[in-house]
Structure formats: structure tokens, C-alpha cells
C-alpha positions as semicolon CSV with decimal commas, in nm:
position;residue;x (nm);y (nm);z (nm)
1;X;-2,957;-0,068;0,383
2;X;-2,597;-0,007;0,285
3;X;-2,487;-0,166;0,611
4;X;-2,625;-0,499;0,492
5;X;-2,358;-0,532;0,229
6;X;-2,124;-0,818;0,303
7;X;-1,866;-0,681;0,551
8;X;-1,907;-0,327;0,421
9;X;-1,868;-0,151;0,754
10;X;-1,493;-0,191;0,734
11;X;-1,460;-0,184;0,360
12;X;-1,679;0,092;0,225
13;X;-1,400;0,346;0,219
14;X;-1,189;0,124;-0,002
15;X;-1,400;-0,085;-0,232
16;X;-1,712;0,054;-0,396
17;X;-1,610;0,221;-0,721
18;X;-1,539;0,049;-1,053
19;X;-1,328;-0,265;-1,067
20;X;-1,093;-0,322;-1,355
21;X;-0,744;-0,253;-1,477
22;X;-0,564;0,014;-1,277
23;X;-0,584;0,360;-1,424
24;X;-0,291;0,434;-1,652
25;X;-0,216;0,085;-1,782
26;X;-0,076;-0,246;-1,648
27;X;-0,057;-0,314;-1,277
28;X;0,250;-0,184;-1,098
29;X;0,475;-0,447;-0,940
30;X;0,610;-0,344;-0,599
31;X;0,974;-0,430;-0,540
32;X;0,939;-0,381;-0,162
33;X;0,654;-0,389;0,093
34;X;0,693;-0,013;0,135
35;X;0,647;0,039;-0,237
36;X;0,326;-0,166;-0,232
37;X;0,195;0,067;0,040
38;X;0,296;0,369;-0,166
39;X;0,111;0,233;-0,470
40;X;-0,203;0,182;-0,257
41;X;-0,176;0,537;-0,124
42;X;-0,145;0,673;-0,478
43;X;-0,447;0,469;-0,591
44;X;-0,652;0,590;-0,295
45;X;-0,576;0,953;-0,373
46;X;-0,677;0,894;-0,736
47;X;-0,998;0,706;-0,645
48;X;-0,858;0,409;-0,838
49;X;-1,003;0,086;-0,695
50;X;-0,837;-0,122;-0,965
51;X;-0,501;0,016;-0,858
52;X;-0,569;-0,093;-0,499
53;X;-0,683;-0,440;-0,597
54;X;-0,370;-0,481;-0,810
55;X;-0,157;-0,454;-0,495
56;X;-0,361;-0,710;-0,299
57;X;-0,270;-1,073;-0,245
58;X;-0,513;-1,364;-0,260
59;X;-0,749;-1,471;-0,116
60;X;-0,837;-1,120;0,006
61;X;-0,828;-0,972;-0,343
62;X;-1,096;-1,196;-0,493
63;X;-1,320;-1,176;-0,189
64;X;-1,303;-0,798;-0,177
65;X;-1,357;-0,771;-0,551
66;X;-1,692;-0,942;-0,502
67;X;-1,770;-0,705;-0,217
68;X;-1,692;-0,420;-0,454
69;X;-1,940;-0,556;-0,706
70;X;-2,201;-0,580;-0,430
71;X;-2,136;-0,215;-0,352
72;X;-2,181;-0,123;-0,716
73;X;-2,511;-0,310;-0,724
74;X;-2,635;-0,120;-0,419
75;X;-2,531;0,213;-0,567
76;X;-2,708;0,125;-0,892
77;X;-3,024;0,061;-0,689
78;X;-2,990;0,398;-0,518
79;X;-2,936;0,569;-0,854
80;X;-3,253;0,405;-0,984
81;X;-3,444;0,533;-0,681
82;X;-3,312;0,884;-0,737
83;X;-3,405;0,876;-1,105
84;X;-3,756;0,755;-1,028
85;X;-3,837;0,954;-0,714
86;X;-3,573;1,228;-0,691
87;X;-3,286;1,252;-0,446
88;X;-3,341;1,110;-0,099
89;X;-3,313;1,309;0,226
90;X;-2,934;1,265;0,232
91;X;-2,873;1,372;-0,129
92;X;-2,801;1,167;-0,439
93;X;-2,655;0,883;-0,230
94;X;-2,689;0,833;0,149
95;X;-2,311;0,792;0,167
96;X;-2,033;0,935;-0,051
97;X;-1,922;0,712;-0,336
98;X;-1,597;0,545;-0,240
99;X;-1,430;0,671;-0,554
100;X;-1,465;1,012;-0,389
101;X;-1,417;0,915;-0,025
102;X;-1,092;0,737;-0,113
103;X;-0,962;1,073;-0,230
104;X;-0,987;1,197;0,127
105;X;-0,661;1,010;0,188
106;X;-0,366;1,245;0,226
107;X;-0,094;0,997;0,318
108;X;-0,022;0,634;0,409
109;X;0,329;0,570;0,538
110;X;0,513;0,275;0,689
111;X;0,649;0,361;1,034
112;X;0,765;0,013;1,136
113;X;0,814;-0,331;0,981
114;X;0,891;-0,674;1,121
115;X;0,957;-1,004;0,945
116;X;0,697;-1,271;1,022
117;X;0,861;-1,550;0,830
118;X;0,999;-1,621;0,485
119;X;0,838;-1,389;0,233
120;X;0,609;-1,221;0,488
121;X;0,644;-0,888;0,666
122;X;0,418;-0,712;0,915
123;X;0,391;-0,339;0,855
124;X;0,273;-0,069;1,092
125;X;0,119;0,203;0,877
126;X;-0,006;0,549;0,961
127;X;-0,287;0,692;0,753
128;X;-0,413;1,048;0,748
129;X;-0,708;1,189;0,558
130;X;-0,903;1,509;0,517
131;X;-1,194;1,402;0,738
132;X;-1,060;1,194;1,027
133;X;-0,886;1,390;1,301
134;X;-0,541;1,256;1,382
135;X;-0,367;0,947;1,249
136;X;-0,502;0,594;1,209
137;X;-0,250;0,322;1,289
138;X;-0,302;-0,022;1,139
139;X;-0,111;-0,346;1,097
140;X;-0,087;-0,460;0,734
141;X;0,075;-0,782;0,617
142;X;0,289;-0,787;0,304
143;X;0,372;-1,112;0,126
144;X;0,616;-1,199;-0,152
145;X;0,430;-1,298;-0,467
146;X;0,646;-1,389;-0,765
147;X;0,896;-1,111;-0,825
148;X;0,711;-0,853;-0,621
149;X;0,535;-0,779;-0,294
150;X;0,160;-0,757;-0,234
151;X;-0,060;-0,672;0,062
152;X;-0,318;-0,861;0,262
153;X;-0,524;-0,551;0,331
154;X;-0,751;-0,587;0,636
155;X;-1,092;-0,740;0,582
156;X;-1,232;-0,584;0,897
157;X;-1,123;-0,306;1,128
158;X;-1,228;-0,125;1,444
159;X;-1,079;0,141;1,667
160;X;-0,926;-0,006;1,984
161;X;-0,988;0,307;2,189
162;X;-0,935;0,681;2,196
163;X;-0,636;0,870;2,057
164;X;-0,295;0,839;2,224
165;X;0,018;1,048;2,180
166;X;0,300;0,881;1,988
167;X;0,626;0,998;1,846
168;X;0,631;1,010;1,468
169;X;0,921;0,945;1,229
170;X;1,005;1,316;1,240
171;X;1,034;1,312;1,619
172;X;0,713;1,509;1,681
173;X;0,439;1,374;1,908
174;X;0,102;1,331;1,739
175;X;-0,240;1,189;1,816
176;X;-0,276;0,831;1,694
177;X;-0,582;0,605;1,699
178;X;-0,488;0,239;1,691
179;X;-0,708;0,034;1,461
180;X;-0,740;-0,337;1,528
181;X;-0,769;-0,526;1,201
182;X;-0,777;-0,880;1,073
183;X;-0,615;-0,974;0,744
184;X;-0,708;-1,343;0,746
185;X;-0,982;-1,489;0,529
186;X;-1,080;-1,848;0,598
187;X;-1,152;-2,107;0,328
188;X;-1,512;-2,103;0,452
189;X;-1,541;-1,733;0,374
190;X;-1,381;-1,778;0,031
191;X;-1,631;-2,053;-0,053
192;X;-1,920;-1,841;0,076
193;X;-1,823;-1,546;-0,140
194;X;-1,797;-1,755;-0,456
195;X;-2,133;-1,922;-0,396
196;X;-2,343;-1,644;-0,247
197;X;-2,230;-1,317;-0,402
198;X;-2,353;-1,396;-0,757
199;X;-2,695;-1,465;-0,602
200;X;-2,683;-1,136;-0,415
201;X;-2,596;-0,946;-0,732
202;X;-2,890;-1,110;-0,909
203;X;-3,118;-1,007;-0,621
204;X;-3,003;-0,645;-0,638
205;X;-3,032;-0,633;-1,016
206;X;-3,390;-0,759;-0,991
207;X;-3,481;-0,498;-0,732
208;X;-3,321;-0,224;-0,941
209;X;-3,515;-0,338;-1,248
210;X;-3,836;-0,330;-1,046
211;X;-3,777;0,035;-0,953
212;X;-3,724;0,132;-1,317
213;X;-4,036;-0,055;-1,426
214;X;-4,254;0,129;-1,173
215;X;-4,315;-0,166;-0,939
216;X;-4,311;0,064;-0,636
217;X;-4,537;0,368;-0,599
218;X;-4,315;0,556;-0,353
219;X;-3,953;0,569;-0,247
220;X;-4,049;0,444;0,098
221;X;-4,221;0,140;-0,053
222;X;-3,910;0,061;-0,258
223;X;-3,680;0,101;0,044
224;X;-3,901;-0,127;0,251
225;X;-3,888;-0,383;-0,029
226;X;-3,507;-0,390;-0,035
227;X;-3,495;-0,409;0,345
228;X;-3,722;-0,714;0,347
229;X;-3,538;-0,876;0,055
230;X;-3,194;-0,831;0,208
231;X;-3,309;-0,950;0,549
232;X;-3,455;-1,265;0,394
233;X;-3,145;-1,318;0,179
234;X;-2,898;-1,305;0,467
235;X;-3,126;-1,515;0,683
236;X;-3,108;-1,784;0,413
237;X;-2,734;-1,724;0,359
238;X;-2,584;-1,633;0,699
239;X;-2,256;-1,446;0,675
240;X;-1,961;-1,649;0,810
241;X;-1,702;-1,522;1,052
242;X;-1,426;-1,332;0,875
243;X;-1,141;-1,429;1,098
244;X;-0,925;-1,730;1,012
245;X;-0,691;-1,724;1,308
246;X;-0,539;-1,480;1,553
247;X;-0,195;-1,344;1,476
């Protein structure tokens, strides 16, 4: 059922743990696009979702914050199931909590940058982690906001093919998987998130309450209930296309 979260296939690794002020105090202000990337890398390693969101530019930040809350609601439902019926076949949660999976990140570095206009820079970043073999290459957009720089982190991503050999900053050739991503969120998506996500949270909270109150006799019955509820919900509220425009 986790796959039914709004856009979670491309976001689960980033945005499921608690939202709030970044760990350690006020948000850091990046003086350069590269520094914004470094702050995101540090937040990922610390499992600090608030620290990531603090480096994001609108409208992506608000939209992904709602997605984070949807993830929290789903995890609360799973926790209620585990409390009532014991751990499922895949353990306490069917997927690792993102606060932990974010910590798989070992590095995120900028290997290339190109100006796209006044106050906007396209960055080519290489990410490595403890689970994925090789390097993931993505295009991130950085924009000038006030006195600092923020990032339009991708709202969706997919591998464009198998690994290829590329020369890294240190001159060594390494395996790189190019990830095609889209950092644009349309006004239609923004409006959808603001209208629909509160309703989705209410749905999940109601289902979670039902588990705690003993509405379902078995775990399977409860899982079937959430499957039917989510299917009906997204049939009534179809998810819009993410992409605003091609780069």
C-alpha cells in the first residue's frame, strides 16, 4: 500500500521522517549552490528531513512537505497494525523508515554546473550510498532566494539505463547510472496538494483509529480495508501529472 502514497516512488528515500525545524537550530543559509548541496548531504546523513526541506525552494518544498506528512500517516497506520497484530512478514515496517534509509547516503557532490539564467544554475550531482552499487547522477536546479541559494530537488526520478563508465573529478573512471528527473511542479499540482492532502491525512487517521479500536479481526482484513479505501480515494481524487514543462 505504500506505493499509493502521492508520488512516493521517487520520494520515499527523502521525505518520510519528521518534519520541523532542522536539527541543531535555525535553518542554514547557503551562500552558493554547492553549499546548498553540501547542507542536503549533511542532512541526509543525519536523517534530518527538516534540514533537507530548509534547503528547498518553493513550490517543491510545500508540496513535498505534504507528501512527508502522508508518509508519516502511513507509517502510523503500520505501527498500529504491528501493535495490534504483531510485526508483519517483512518486519516492523515493510520498508525502512526514511530517517534511517537517508543515512545510507555517503556523499553528494557537484561535478558540473551551468547557468540557466539570472539567479538559476543547473547542477550535475553524483550521489553514492551504502546500498546502491555505483554512482547516481542527477540534474538539480539551484535558485537564488533572498541572500542565499536553495534547491528545486526532483519531484520524480527514474534510471535512464544501465551503468556507464565516466571520469570522475579525481580522474578515475567509475560506474555511473544517469537518473532522469523533473524538478518542475505545475500550479495544478500545487492546488491539488493543498486541497487533497488534508483529506488523505484524515482518511489515514480514521483507518489507524479503527485498527486501535479493534474494528478489524485480522491483519489481512485491515490491509484489505486500507487497499480499498486508498483505491477509492485516488479514484475520486486522481493524481495530476507532476511535470510542468520540459527543460
